[in-house]
ROGURO-645989 format. One record per residue (C-alpha): x, y, z; residue in three letters. Coordinates in steps of 0.02 Angstrom, whole numbers, plus 50000, padded with zeros to 5 digits. Example, Ala and Ser with C-alpha at 12.3 -4.5 7.8 and 13.67 -1.06 7.14 Angstrom:
BEGIN
506154977550390ALA 506844994750357SER 
REM end
This chain:
BEGIN
490065113748408UNK 490775112148232UNK 492585117648215UNK 493305127548073UNK 494605114048045UNK 493375100547997UNK 493605089648154UNK 492385090348298UNK 492825080048453UNK 491315077648567UNK 491475070548744UNK 490075079948834UNK 488735067548789UNK 488845052048678UNK 490655051348621UNK 490785056048437UNK 491995063248310UNK 491385072548156UNK 492485075848004UNK 491815089847894UNK 490075086847964UNK 490085067947942UNK 490135056248092UNK 491655044848094UNK 491455026348142UNK 492415025248306UNK 492455006348320UNK 492124995348469UNK 491994999848654UNK 493844998148697UNK 494395007848543UNK 493225022048594UNK 493935021348770UNK 495705023248700UNK 495145038748603UNK 494295046048757UNK 495855043448864UNK 496915052648736UNK 495665066848709UNK 495525070048896UNK 497385074048888UNK 497345082048716UNK 499005088648649UNK 499945079748788UNK 500905063548773UNK 500065049448869UNK 501355035948914UNK 500875018648852UNK 500865011449028UNK 499675025149086UNK 498555022848934UNK 498405004348974UNK 497885008249152UNK 496595021049094UNK 495765009048973UNK 495974992649068UNK 495864994349257UNK 496474976249269UNK 497694975149124UNK 497604957949036UNK 499094949948949UNK 498334953948779UNK 498114972448817UNK 499714978948735UNK 499364969548574UNK 497564975548572UNK 498104993348607UNK 499264993348457UNK 497814987548349UNK 496645001148414UNK 497965014648389UNK 498285009148211UNK 496435010248170UNK 496235027148255UNK 497775033848167UNK 496965029847999UNK 495305036948058UNK 496025053648115UNK 496795058747951UNK 496125075647893UNK 496155079647706UNK 497505092547671UNK 498535088447828UNK 500205079247808UNK 500015067247953UNK 498685059448062UNK 498105068648216UNK 498605053348318UNK 500485053448346UNK 501675041648435UNK 503205049248518UNK 504245049148678UNK 503615032148734UNK 501795037148721UNK 500405043848612UNK 499445060048589UNK 498005067048490UNK 498295084248414UNK 496775095448441UNK 496645113048370UNK 495695127648446UNK 493825125248440UNK 493865106748401UNK 493565099148575UNK 491915102348663UNK 492695100648838UNK 493875115148801UNK 492465125648730UNK 491385122448882UNK 492795127449001UNK 493205143348905UNK 491395149248909UNK 491205144549092UNK 492765154449141UNK 492135169549045UNK 490535168849145UNK 491495167249308UNK 492585182249266UNK 491145193149205UNK 490785208249312UNK 489005209649248UNK 487685196649290UNK 486835198349121UNK 488475194649030UNK 488865180549150UNK 487165172849118UNK 487455172848930UNK 489145164248946UNK 488495151149068UNK 486995147648957UNK 488115145048806UNK 489295134048908UNK 487875122848965UNK 487225122148787UNK 488815113248734UNK 488255097848830UNK 487245084748736UNK 486975072148875UNK 487955062849007UNK 489845064648994UNK 490745050748899UNK 489095042048864UNK 489115026248754UNK 490875021648813UNK 491135007648943UNK 492125016249080UNK 493355007849194UNK 493725016149361UNK 494995029149298UNK 493905035449154UNK 492345034649263UNK 493235046449383UNK 493565058349238UNK 491725057649189UNK 491215061349368UNK 492385076349371UNK 491595083349213UNK 489845080749282UNK 490315089649445UNK 490975104349345UNK 489355105249246UNK 488355105249409UNK 489395119649475UNK 489205129949316UNK 487335126549318UNK 487235133249496UNK 488155149049444UNK 486965150949297UNK 485465149849414UNK 486285161949534UNK 486565174749395UNK 484735173349342UNK 484185175349523UNK 485245191049537UNK 484375197649381UNK 482675196149465UNK 482075180249376UNK 481525172049538UNK 479765168549476UNK 480355159549319UNK 481625149549419UNK 480435142649550UNK 479885126849457UNK 481655122349408UNK 482345125549583UNK 480965115149663UNK 481375100549549UNK 483245102049580UNK 483055102449770UNK 481885087549760UNK 483215077749662UNK 484705084249764UNK 484045087749940UNK 485775088850018UNK 486515101949902UNK 486395117050015UNK 486705130249882UNK 485185124549784UNK 484175125449944UNK 484795143249972UNK 484275148649798UNK 482555140749817UNK 482295149849983UNK 482805166449905UNK 481665163649756UNK 480195159349869UNK 480505174249982UNK 480585186349837UNK 478995178649767UNK 478075182849929UNK 478155165049999UNK 479175168250155UNK 478335154850259UNK 478685141650128UNK 480495147550116UNK 480695145050304UNK 479885127950288UNK 481165123150155UNK 482535127350281UNK 481705116650416UNK 481585101950297UNK 483385103850241UNK 484045105150419UNK 483055089950475UNK 483735079750332UNK 485535085150363UNK 485445081650550UNK 484535065050537UNK 485485057950389UNK 487235065250405UNK 487315071150584UNK 487835088750534UNK 487055105950550UNK 486775116550395UNK 488275126550336UNK 488585144650377UNK 487855150750212UNK 486175142150240UNK 486105147050423UNK 486455165350385UNK 485105165450252UNK 483875157950374UNK 484225171750500UNK 483975184650364UNK 482285177650318UNK 481745176550499UNK 482045195250508UNK 481035197150348UNK 482515205050260UNK 482935202250078UNK 484545192050069UNK 485965197749961UNK 487065186649852UNK 488585197649836UNK 487695207549697UNK 486405221549713UNK 484725214349767UNK 483245218649656UNK 482065223349797UNK 482675231649955UNK 484455235049900UNK 485365226350044UNK 487245226250020UNK 488495212850061UNK 489295215650229UNK 491155214550257UNK 491865213450433UNK 493215225950482UNK 494865220450408UNK 494035208850282UNK 493825211150096UNK 492145213450017UNK 491575196149960UNK 490905203749800UNK 492675209049756UNK 493625194149824UNK 492805182249702UNK 491835171849826UNK 492195153749865UNK 492815143649718UNK 491875128349664UNK 492495112949572UNK 493925117049458UNK 494485131849563UNK 493295144549486UNK 491775153149555UNK 490735168749573UNK 490195176049740UNK 488765166449816UNK 488695171350000UNK 486965175150067UNK 487395187850205UNK 486525199050329UNK 486945217450347UNK 487615221050521UNK 487515237250618UNK 489065247350653UNK 490025241850808UNK 490085252850962UNK 491205250451114UNK 490455248451287UNK 491305256351436UNK 491615244251582UNK 491835252851750UNK 492475243351902UNK 491085239552025UNK 489695243851904UNK 488685228051861UNK 488265224651681UNK 486435224151635UNK 485625206851624UNK 484415205851480UNK 483145193951408UNK 484325180451342UNK 484875176651519UNK 485115158051493UNK 485715154351316UNK 485375136651255UNK 486335135451092UNK 486945117451089UNK 486275108850932UNK 485065094350938UNK 485725077751000UNK 485675064150867UNK 484485049750900UNK 485675038550803UNK 487155041350919UNK 488005024550946UNK 489395017951056UNK 490885028451114UNK 490615022351293UNK 492405024851351UNK 492555042051271UNK 490895047651345UNK 491485042351517UNK 492985053851498UNK 491855068451452UNK 490355066351568UNK 491025055251707UNK 491715061751872UNK 493085074451838UNK 494565078451950UNK 494185094052051UNK 495095108751974UNK 496305118752078UNK 495745136052137UNK 495515148151993UNK 495575133851867UNK 494195126551760UNK 493815110651666UNK 494265110451481UNK 494285095251368UNK 494885096151188UNK 494295081851076UNK 495395079950922UNK 495315068050776UNK 495295066350588UNK 493925073850480UNK 492295064150489UNK 492755053750642UNK 491275060450742UNK 492025073550857UNK 490555085550850UNK 489275071550868UNK 490165065151023UNK 490375082151104UNK 488575087451070UNK 487955071051144UNK 489055073751297UNK 488485091851311UNK 486665086251323UNK 487115074751466UNK 488045088851554UNK 486715102351533UNK 485845099351698UNK 487465102851791UNK 487625120151712UNK 485995129251744UNK 486595146551691UNK 486675142351507UNK 487485132951366UNK 488495141951232UNK 488925134051066UNK 489985141550928UNK 490575133950764UNK 492285141850739UNK 492365135950557UNK 494165130450580UNK 493985117850440UNK 492335122050355UNK 492525120550167UNK 492325137250080UNK 492245147250243UNK 493675156350327UNK 493955152050511UNK 493195164550630UNK 494455176350705UNK 494435177850895UNK 493765195450864UNK 492255188750768UNK 491985174050884UNK 491945185051039UNK 490685196350953UNK 489515181450930UNK 489785175051107UNK 489435191951183UNK 487845194151083UNK 487315176751137UNK 487525183151315UNK 486315197351270UNK 487595211151251UNK 486835223351125UNK 487825225050964UNK 488145243451000UNK 488945239151168UNK 490175226051107UNK 491945232851130UNK 492965236750975UNK 494595228151027UNK 494855209451041UNK 495645210451214UNK 494215221151278UNK 492955208751208UNK 493855194251291UNK 493885203551457UNK 492025207151447UNK 491665189151400UNK 492625182451551UNK 491775195051664UNK 490045189651608UNK 490455171351640UNK 491335173851806UNK 489765172451913UNK 488895158851812UNK 488955139951797UNK 489015138151609UNK 489385124951479UNK 490365131251329UNK 490585121051169UNK 491875127551046UNK 491665116950891UNK 492825115050741UNK 494285125050811UNK 495735128950697UNK 497165131150820UNK 497665137150993UNK 497765155450939UNK 495935155150888UNK 495335146451046UNK 496405154651180UNK 495435171151195UNK 493785161451205UNK 494195151651361UNK 493255157151517UNK 494185164151664UNK 493705161851847UNK 492095152551884UNK 491305135451881UNK 491265131651695UNK 491485116851581UNK 492225119551408UNK 492215106451270UNK 493245109551113UNK 493345099850950UNK 494725101450822UNK 495595091650686UNK 497255096650766UNK 497995092050932UNK 497875108051034UNK 499385104351140UNK 499805122651167UNK 498275126651275UNK 498565126951463UNK 497545116151582UNK 496745106151441UNK 496325087651449UNK 496565079751277UNK 495505065951203UNK 496035059251033UNK 494605050950941UNK 494945036150826UNK 493755027150709UNK 492615015650809UNK 492964997050824UNK 492134985850695UNK 490674980250802UNK 490254998150849UNK 490415004150668UNK 489234990250610UNK 487984995050745UNK 488055013250686UNK 487765008350504UNK 486294997250551UNK 485535011150655UNK 485725023750514UNK 485025012450379UNK 483195010350335UNK 482624995550439UNK 481604986750304UNK 483124986250185UNK 484224975250296UNK 483274959550352UNK 484014943950275UNK 485624952450220UNK 487174942150265UNK 488184949650408UNK 489804947950310UNK 489104959350174UNK 488694972850301UNK 490424970750377UNK 491234972650206UNK 490294988950171UNK 490784995750341UNK 492614991550307UNK 492524999350133UNK 491965015150223UNK 493505013550333UNK 492335013150485UNK 492315032150471UNK 490655038550544UNK 490455052050410UNK 490685039150272UNK 489485027150357UNK 488155040750371UNK 488325045350188UNK 488285027250130UNK 486725023950235UNK 485905039850171UNK 486225035249989UNK 485525017850020UNK 483965025150101UNK 483665037649961UNK 483725024649823UNK 482395011249843UNK 483105001549695UNK 484784999249780UNK 485224984549891UNK 486764981149996UNK 487624971149859UNK 487434985449736UNK 488084997849866UNK 489574986349896UNK 489934985849709UNK 489905004749696UNK 491115006349842UNK 492254992249786UNK 493365002349669UNK 494615012349771UNK 494815026249642UNK 492935029549635UNK 492555026949819UNK 492745045049876UNK 491585050549737UNK 490275038149798UNK 490435044349978UNK 489655061049936UNK 487885067249949UNK 487375084949908UNK 488705097249965UNK 489375085250095UNK 490685072050065UNK 492215063450134UNK 493295070849995UNK 492755088650039UNK 493125085750223UNK 494835078050191UNK 495325091050061UNK 495065104950188UNK 496255096450310UNK 497585095150174UNK 497435113050111UNK 497735118850290UNK 499465111050290UNK 501025120850245UNK 501835118450074UNK 503205106650137UNK 501955095950233UNK 500855095050079UNK 502345089749975UNK 502765076150101UNK 500945070450099UNK 500935069349909UNK 502495058549894UNK 501865047250034UNK 500435043249915UNK 501665032849814UNK 501685019949955UNK 500285008650015UNK 499275016350155UNK 499915005350296UNK 501665001550356UNK 502505017850306UNK 504295017650371UNK 505175033150433UNK 506725029650329UNK 505655026550174UNK 504745043050201UNK 506415051950218UNK 506985044450052UNK 505365049649966UNK 505505067550025UNK 507385068649999UNK 507615073350182UNK 508705067450324UNK 507885055050440UNK 507725067950580UNK 506945080950464UNK 505725068050396UNK 505265063150573UNK 504765081150612UNK 503705082150454UNK 502815065750491UNK 502435070850669UNK 501655087050604UNK 500525076550493UNK 500075065750643UNK 499615081250744UNK 498505086850599UNK 497665069650600UNK 498015065850417UNK 499235051950468UNK 499285039450613UNK 500815034250714UNK 500705015350741UNK 502415010550813UNK 504135018350831UNK 504665023350656UNK 503045017150575UNK 501485026450514UNK 499895023150417UNK 498475032250330UNK 496635029550356UNK 496115019650200UNK 495025033750131UNK 496365046850165UNK 497605035750074UNK 496435035249923UNK 496525054249916UNK 498415055849938UNK 498715041949812UNK 497695051849685UNK 498735067349727UNK 500305057249690UNK 499585051049524UNK 499175068749467UNK 500715077549537UNK 502125084849431UNK 502905069449349UNK 504725074749370UNK 504545077249558UNK 503605061049582UNK 504875051249478UNK 506325057849582UNK 505435053149743UNK 505015035949675UNK 506815032849622UNK 507445037349796UNK 506215026349888UNK 506575011849769UNK 508415014349808UNK 508015013449994UNK 507034997249978UNK 508294989549857UNK 509784992249973UNK 508804987450129UNK 508134971650045UNK 509894967449989UNK 510554968850167UNK 509114958350235UNK 509224945550094UNK 511074942150124UNK 510684937050303UNK 509314924650260UNK 509944918450091UNK 511824918850103UNK 512084903649988UNK 511804914049830UNK 512364931849863UNK 511954944449729UNK 513154956249645UNK 513644970949753UNK 512584986549726UNK 513265003849699UNK 512945016949834UNK 511165023549853UNK 510675041649819UNK 511455053149951UNK 509835056850048UNK 509425038250062UNK 509845029350225UNK 509545010450211UNK 509254999750365UNK 510524987450435UNK 510084971450529UNK 510914962150671UNK 510384944550621UNK 509234934350510UNK 507764935850631UNK 507824954850619UNK 507944953750430UNK 506454941950419UNK 505424953050533UNK 505764967850420UNK 505284957850265UNK 503664952450351UNK 503144970550378UNK 503814977450214UNK 503184964150092UNK 501564973250039UNK 502544989150008UNK 503904980049912UNK 502634971449797UNK 501734988149768UNK 503364997149727UNK 503954983649607UNK 502374986249504UNK 502555005149519UNK 504365004349460UNK 503814995049304UNK 502415007549269UNK 503655021949282UNK 504995013649175UNK 506205011549321UNK 506514994049257UNK 508174990349340UNK 507434993549512UNK 505934982749468UNK 506964967049436UNK 508364970149561UNK 507154971749707UNK 506204956249650UNK 507714944749647UNK 508234950349821UNK 506604943849892UNK 507004925849844UNK 507624920750016UNK 506084928350099UNK 504864919949980UNK 505734903250007UNK 505894904550196UNK 504094910150221UNK 503434899650076UNK 502604915150002UNK 502794909149824UNK 501134915849760UNK 501814933249797UNK 503524928149734UNK 502854923049564UNK 501904939549548UNK 503504949249586UNK 504554938749466UNK 503284940849326UNK 503484959749342UNK 505374957649345UNK 505294946649189UNK 504364959949092UNK 505644972849150UNK 507194963049097UNK 506414958648929UNK 506144977048896UNK 507964980048947UNK 508574965948836UNK 509474957448982UNK 509384939148926UNK 510524932249063UNK 509424939449202UNK 507884933449107UNK 508544915649122UNK 508744917149311UNK 507024924749333UNK 506224910849230UNK 507064898749350UNK 506344908349497UNK 504574907749427UNK 504754889249387UNK 505384885549563UNK 503894895049635UNK 502644885149533UNK 503524869249590UNK 503334874149773UNK 501484877549743UNK 501244860549663UNK 500834868149492UNK 501914855849395UNK 501324859849219UNK 501724878249241UNK 503394873949322UNK 503884862749175UNK 503394876149050UNK 504494889349135UNK 505964877449162UNK 505864872548978UNK 505834890848925UNK 507334894249036UNK 508284879148968UNK 507964884348788UNK 508504902448817UNK 510054897248918UNK 510644885748779UNK 510364899548652UNK 511394912748744UNK 512664901148827UNK 512164903749008UNK 512864887049066UNK 512564888449253UNK 510714892749227UNK 510594879249093UNK 511124866049220UNK 509924872949350UNK 508514872349222UNK 508874854249181UNK 508954849449367UNK 507324858749397UNK 506454849149257UNK 507154832949329UNK 506474837149502UNK 504714840949437UNK 504684825249331UNK 505234815649485UNK 503764822849583UNK 502634817249443UNK 503354799549457UNK 504104800549283UNK 505834793249320UNK 506444791649141UNK 506254810349110UNK 506994814249281UNK 508544803549245UNK 508734811049072UNK 508744829149135UNK 509884825149283UNK 511104817549159UNK 510934833249051UNK 511384844249200UNK 512854832749239UNK 513494834549061UNK 513404853649070UNK 514394854349232UNK 515684842349162UNK 515854852749004UNK 516154869049099UNK 517254860349232UNK 516154865549379UNK 516684852249503UNK 515464857349641UNK 513984857749522UNK 514544841349444UNK 514564832449613UNK 512864839349664UNK 512124833749497UNK 512944816649521UNK 512134814849692UNK 510424819949622UNK 510634807749478UNK 510994793949603UNK 509394798149696UNK 508404797749533UNK 509064780249495UNK 508684774549673UNK 506894780849663UNK 506734771749496UNK 507314755749582UNK 508984754949491UNK 509964753549653UNK 511604746849584UNK 511794761849466UNK 511284773349609UNK 512694765949716UNK 513944769149577UNK 513414787549565UNK 513454790149753UNK 515164781749769UNK 515884792349629UNK 515184808149710UNK 515914803649880UNK 517634799049810UNK 517774814549699UNK 517174825749840UNK 518434817949960UNK 519844821449837UNK 519234839449827UNK 519314840650018UNK 517474844850040UNK 517064834950197UNK 515264841050224UNK 514784835450048UNK 515684818850071UNK 514654816050227UNK 513004818650132UNK 513524807049989UNK 514074793350111UNK 512414793850201UNK 511484791950035UNK 512664777749988UNK 512434768850154UNK 510554770650148UNK 510494762849973UNK 511524747850033UNK 510284745650176UNK 508824745750054UNK 509684731449960UNK 509904721950124UNK 511794724150125UNK 511884727650311UNK 513764725350331UNK 514164737450188UNK 512924749950260UNK 513724749150434UNK 515464751150361UNK 514954766650263UNK 514084774150415UNK 515664771650516UNK 516614781850387UNK 515264795150403UNK 515444795050593UNK 517304797750575UNK 516944812950466UNK 515684818950596UNK 517074821350722UNK 517934833550602UNK 516424842650531UNK 515414843550693UNK 513814840450594UNK 512624833150724UNK 511414827650587UNK 512514812550552UNK 511964804350716UNK 510134804550668UNK 510574798950491UNK 511614784750564UNK 510164778950674UNK 508994779250523UNK 510174769350412UNK 510544756550547UNK 508674755150581UNK 508874758350768UNK 507594766650883UNK 508214782950956UNK 508594776051131UNK 509534760751068UNK 510404770450931UNK 511024783651055UNK 511724769951169UNK 512604760751029UNK 513294776650952UNK 513894782651122UNK 514844766251151UNK 516304758551058UNK 515414760150891UNK 515154778650918UNK 516934780550983UNK 517594775050814UNK 
REM end
């Protein structure tokens, strides 16, 4: 599509830009990726940090420099003759590409597609859809290497094209072009056997071409594939179409049918689907596509006391779907459903409601249990999908559900009562004298299920729902979790093609199962995709699932997918619960704290607790311990994406509040475990934020242990969102935790983020201290070269800006590392340098500590006499300053050095002075030091020190 402005941006195929009909040289792969990232957000500023993440999923150190180079080249490239400035602009901390109307093929495609979706005439709709599809020149974003974020954008565009193509085929089918469409529909169903809407269109085309038997065979093949590979029955649309064809009636698509003129049927109180716009597809747009049966008018039946109802041909309904041959595990849960049940009280009945998250296997479990229970209920087995959470289908009302149940019990349509209460009464009456099994699948809530529960009689009712149905009386609840690892592996092996697995390492299978979150729906889809692609192996499947941002897109086959199932659970939540869910996506999926959630949402702790418990009841969140929650890994992937794409201002406010919470809580915990170097007092947190308080260091450490992954995640997130002060302030308050737990690999990662933050802020003093922290971490990890490099950088910067305290620390750090490397000359030189700094700034405590360290450096170098001089000076100066604990340490070092030289009498005399100080300081360590210096075994040393010598 050539624009009138001379620029033509093309993303729907090989990425290209034409200027006045001439192709522009777009440069290398990364430069093209930068252009794509900007064009996908055309006319909007893309922050630099976000642009880096879009182009480099794992951002290297050189990325910012490279990005500046690519932007400079693109800015020159996107200059249009006659325009004052380049189309590529830099402003507000980011970059944007200016695109005029008609210049971007993605925009043109969407405009044409929306015109087709809004068209009231199928012929007009067909023309718009055909033109929209004609904009495409190949695979979206082709010829550009895509990291995970851009690959997700390409997948979104491809999904939109698929949806528009389906609507195009549907419009042609409505125009009577079924004969011409048959070859194309056959090919599409062959390539995409699990896309039910394509199957529907093929069945309609076959039926209208006089091939009814083949149309029915297509349904049988589709159902078999869905049941065997995914463990699900066909959706309502496909099932309704099948029933229509069985009756040899021409199905309707929400538009006038070309043959027998059947009209779309709307239930009483419902809108006509042809006017309501149908069910939207990807992107929120869509034309009606329901294949529906016409239903006869309803007529009430009069029920007279004492007059028996007629019993007709369908005396023993058997509606429970087929049991899956691949059912695996769930031994304990099955025992609850099919094992001996407590005898119900008179006039009561057995009801079990199985609840759990989407895709966890509720229906599979209940259907399997129902087959084991069938023999105990000889009068029939009813099954009804209530569509509580079926994507694109409204939940059945009790009125509709009772209509279906009554007809299953052979009540003629004309005799079904008009009112819901009358229908429920008739339903209970029909079941009163029968032993029946009733399965109510996919229930939405208690209000939907209540009227469908049997009354008096010997019945068993099994219910499945994504919600906890706590409001139903006399119901036993069974909450279903994902299976344990061994059971999930067994399920995956059973679902997979047998000849694809021999020789594969068990750890690879385990990794794939864990990437699927052990969710049965995800495992079924992964196994189905592996089976359908002979060229794939387990390693390739693992690679496709490895990227978290793309994983939900991979766990989709046909019209069925984990994302679709999860999205339906989320859209069922109220606005405030959805908002809470979105901001929770800013945190890692596990270890969500109640107080942190309250800060995110800007709520009081009690209000946040109510919101979180509602999410738990809806099975989108798990409660793991008092005040702690977690997401299923795949659910967290979805909510994290919601957070990334949410309104920036709202997300930034939530992020600031939760960073405030963790900053103040980490400060309180850090002061208990690292009291030697307290940080500057913080100002008060935002009003909604309630930090935690701790009773002692053990409580503080326990909190750090649980919160560390979240803290590290938020430090990175703070940097990405330019909340730089939070990024470095949280990092420095973790020093005591990193040191106590020796978690310096994590500590270095946090400090590196903090360093970038303070450099952007221009805070050179804090930069010095952070360089010291990184250097200390590398020292603890034994990475001496890296430690020396960071200490040297810190020393140079401290001298430049006059940060004397950090300068001395840097010098002492260098001395310590050189000492570990057995380089005594360098160690002595830097200890002396630190000593000179402390002397210059008159820091007596630092001076004495440096003097002590210098003495130790001389001693390790074998220069014992000089070491004694330094230790003696440290002890004497410290004694004059009245610092007895330090005097004690210096005397011990002095005495030990005399012992090394064989000066036993001097060593004993000095230790006696130390023992005198012990009586005033109460430091019990002096006894063990005294034993060591005197060279006594513990038993002898204790006896001597307890006698006259110790009495001194």
